[in-house]
N, C-alpha and C positions, 0 to 999 in steps of 0.2 A: 551657493549655487547661484542665489542672489547677488553675488557681489559677484562672482566669474561672469554671468552675464552682462553686468553693470559693464565692468572692463572689455567683453566684449563689445560693447555696442560704443563705449569713448573710442576705441583703436577704430573701430568701421567709420566714425565721423571723423576722426585723425586723417583716415583715407582717403575719405568721401575726395576731393578737389582732381590726387594722381587718377584714381577711376575715373572720373568723368572727363580725362584727359585720354586716358587708356581706350574708353569705348570712342570715341569719335572717330571721325573717318573725314576725306576730303572731299568737297564739294569742288570735280573739277571744272574751268572753264575751257570753252573755243581758244580763248588767246592761251595760254599753257598756264594762269596760275589757279589756284585753288582759294578757298574758303573752307575752314576745320569746323565741323556742323556735327552737330547732336543729331539730327536728322530732318528729312526734308520731304515735301510734297509736292507734286505736280496738281497747280489749280490753274486751267482754262491756257493762257498763254504764259503764265509763271511759274518760277519755282518757290516754293514758299521754306526756308530751311532757320534754323536755330544753329545760331551760331554761338561756339564753344568758346570763342574770343572775348563776346560780350554779352553773353547770358542772355540774350532774346530774339524775340523772331524778326528775319529779314526778307525783303524778297528781290528775285532776279530776273528777268525777262529768261521767258523759256531758250531762245532762240542765244543766248552766252551761255548755256550748258550743255556740257558735256555728259551727259544723261550718262550713256552706257560705261564711259570708263568712272563713273560716278557710283552706278549701281555695283561694276565687280570690286573698286575699293569697299565699296561699304560690304558686300557679301564676304569679305576677303578680313575684313576689321569680326565680324559679327561670328566666324568661326572661332577664330583665336580666342575671343573672350569667352566661346560655350568651351572653347577646350582650358582655358586657365582656371575656368568658374568649376570645371567639371576636377579640376584639377586639385583646388584650393578645398571642395567638394572631402575629394577623396583623402587626404592628407589630414581634416578635420575628424572624417568618418575613424582613422586609423591611430589620431592620438585619443578620442575618445574613449575603442577600443583598448587602447596599452593602459590607459590610465584605471578600467574598467576591471582587466586582469591583477594590476598592478596590488587596485587594492582587495581582490581579493587573497591573492598570498597572501599580503600585510595580515588579511585575518585570519590563516593559519599559525603563522608564526606564534608559539607560546608568548608570553607576558612577561617570562623571567629572563634572567638574564642569563646571557651565553649565547653558542654562537651555533647557527641553524643553517644545515640543506636542504633546499629544494627538487624534487625533483617529479613534478607534476600536481599530484594532489598528497603527496606525500612526503611529510617532514622528516629527518635525520638530525637527531642531535648528534653534536662533537661533544665528546666529552669532556671535563675540565682536567688537567693532568696534574698529577701531584708530582711537583718539585725538589730534588735535591741540589743542594751550593755545596760545591768540595772544593777544598783547599787542600796544600797541601799534606795540610794535618791532618783533617778528619771531613766525613758528611757529614751534612745537617739537614734534615728534612724538615720543608718549610710547608708553613701551614699556609692559604692566600690570606695576605693581610697582614703576614708578621710584621715585626721590625727584622732590621737587616742585622746579622751577624754581624760582628767588629772582623773584620776582613781584613788583606792587604791586595790582596786579586782569588779569585776565586772564579770557578763556571756554574752556571746556573746549569744545570740537566735532566732529563728525562730517561726513565730506565729502557732499556733495552735498546735494537736498532731501528726498530721500522716499530711506524703509529699502527694502531687495530683500523683507523679509522681512513681508510680506501677510496680515490677518486678517482676515475678515469679522465675527466677534463681535463685538458692542459690548462685552460682559464676558468675554473669555477666560482659563481659568485654565491658568495658566502654572506649570512643575514644575522647580523650583530647587536645583539641588545649590552652596550657595556652597564657595568655596575655602578658606573659613578664617571663623574664629570673628564674622565681621565685622558690620556695617548693611546693611539692602538694602532696595528697594525699587522707585516706578517714578513715573517722572518724565515729564512732558509736556516733549518738545524743540520749543525757541522756530525760526523758519526766519529765516537772516540771509543775506542774499545767494546765497551756491553753498552755503550749510553749514546743519547742526542743532546749534543751542547746546544743551548736557546743561547744565550747571552755571557758575555762574558762582565764582571762585577771586577771596578777598584775602585777600592777605599784610599783616602788620602790621608796619612798617619796621625798629621797631628789636627786637622782641620775634622776628620771624619766626612769629610764631603766626598760624595760617590757618583761612579760618571759608568755608564755600562756600554756596549758593544755589539752589534749583534749584524747580521748579514738580511739589511733589510729587504726585501719585495717591492718594489714601486707600486702601485695600487691605484684604483681609483675610488671615490665614494660618494656614496650618496644616501642623504637623507633620505628614508619615507614616510617616516611617523613619528613620533615623539617618543625619543631615546632610543629609537632604531634605523641600523644601517646598509646599506648593500656595499660589501666591497667587493674587487675583484682587481686582479693583477692586470697592469697595464700591457705585458706581455707572456706567451704561453710560457707555466713553470714547467720545469727538466723535469723528468722521474728524479723522485728523492723524497726527503722528510722538510716536511715546512709545521709551521707554528702561527695559529694567531695570537698575540700576547696585547695585554691589556697594564698599562704601567702608568707610575708618574714619576718625572724627570728627576733624579737625583735620590729616590726612594727604592728598598729593596722591595719593594710588590706586587711583582709583575707575575698577573694571572695569564696562564697557557690553555691554549684549545690545538688539542695538536693534530694532525692528519698526513696522508701520507698521496703523492700525486703516483699515479700508477697506470698507465695506457692499457697494459697489456687485459688490466679488469675487466675494459670495455668488452674485449674477445672473447672470456670467458663467459660473462654476462650474456653477451650473445651468443652463445655456441648452443645448438639445439639438443636439448636431453634427448641421452640414450634409449634406445627402445625397449621394451618391456620386454621383462625375459621370459619365453612361454614356458 
């Protein structure tokens, strides 16, 4: 908090000269010229004013000054400064409110690695899926972070056509704690008979180097704490099957948290309960 206060003070000092210029106004003279001033006051037959250009007090004969036009100008500048100050205060208050709300949300997220969905005060855990690598010859159930089998080409699949975790939002925000310093993202799953394909794996037969192919979704990501991210799609997601994946490039250690987008689920949730049977 102290560091934030010092930074705010430093920023205010940097902005001080422009703010002085913004608060100044014109002291109009009867000959059509003017002086840029911060304030003025009438003393007997003279007008004493503080020059914004020379940063000093100066005087002019009252007979040379157009007080009516000057006062109108001063009021306009004063009202503008009030509006800008109020807008700045409102923006600061909104930012503080957002930071407080986000800090509260972060406190609700479990400490363990995984994917979470926050709805109000309720935190739902997206279950980590058990995947299968399918080749032309066999199916192999993969343990998390297991070494890759020797394959030429295979598909990383999830059993069943639909995920049990359903979201009605087209641009859901998910909270993600990675298990290691690895790459992560959201992919679309492709339907295949009675399963969903998450990735296609290719292994070069001589060097054994591996490459993966998937239908990646463009996302925004924001790190909001130590090993904690908020991730959400850049564009609305079409209804269908998706997954958050965590992986190391060139290694078969993909971890998967699957979910389904179904806008109709919102309507089902919002439907009124049937009347009690009498």
